[in-house]
C-alpha positions, 0 to 999 in steps of 0.5 A: 402827589398821593397814593391811589388807595386801591392800587396801594392796597393791591400792592401791599397784598403782594408785598406782604405775601413776599414778606410772608414767604421770607417768614417760612423760608428760614432766610438769613437776617440780611436776606429777610431785610432785603425782601422787606426793603425791596417791598417798601421801596416799590410800594412807596415808589422811591428810588433809594432805601435803607434799613437800620437795625438797633444793636440788642444791648445798646442804643446804637444803630447800623445799616444792614440793607440798602437799595438803589445805592452803591456800597460806597454811598451808604455812609452818606446817610449816617446822620440818620443813625445819629438822629436815631441814637439821640431819640430816647425810646426811638420813634413810635410811628411813621415820621418824615426825615428832617429837611436839613438832614435831607439837604445834607444827604442830597449834597453828598449824593449828587441827587436831590431827595425831597422826602424821606419816610421813616417806618419804625419796626417794633417788637412789643416795646422794643424798637428793632430798627427803621426802614428809610425810603427816599423819594424825589417827589413829595408824597401826601399820605392819607390816614388810610395810607398810614394805616396800611404802612403801619400794618406793613411794618408790623408784619416786617417786624415779625419777619425780622424778629423771627430771622434774628431768632433763627440766626441765634439758634443757628449760631448756638448749634454751630457753637455746640458742634464745635464744643463736641468736636473739640471734646472728641479730639481731646478724648482721642489725644494722648495724655499731656506730657506723654511722648509719642514714642511711649504711646507707640510702645504702649500700643505695641505692648498691648498688641503683643499681649493680645497675641500672647493671650490668643496663643495661650487659648489655642494651646489650651484648646489643643491640649483639651482635644488631645486628652479627649482623643487619647482616652478611648471608649469607656470600659465595660 
């Protein structure tokens, strides 16, 4: 079975539009991955799909999104993560999941998966992650089909990269907000070791001092007014 190229291109246009909306919607990373995965699954007509992302600082992977699977069955696909971790620089282009891995997954899943397509998402030289799409019938991809899928994964890679940047900026903003809030609390708090009663007495003393100074100012003003009233008109 192969994909009808004309219909394939029409579907790709619609799915790229969906991914493009994710790019400008400030979606979370997981929400962006769900949009990408749904588009890939529908475009390749597969009942099951997953997205594995690489940890930024190490060559290990975790599943971040799934389609057509209950959460309890996601761990059945862990051999895919082991295979990715064993690759030195990660896959460069679309590849097929090994038949032995498919058989192992199918046995645990209770569903026959005859083909697994892996679509690497790369940003410059770095591998961001891989989109896995599984089919119950084999799919023959033409060179044009592969080119279209490469274009799709390029677009998906941009969306994932931007979502990660948005997530990092949001986390940094929250961290700075916590620091500012802590600094404000520390400024309002009494000095370390100062009993609360002392603080209250200091506050009462400050209030009494302010009242005394206000009384002094009123008395001085009354005294000046009294002197002015008793002086009378100047002599001629």
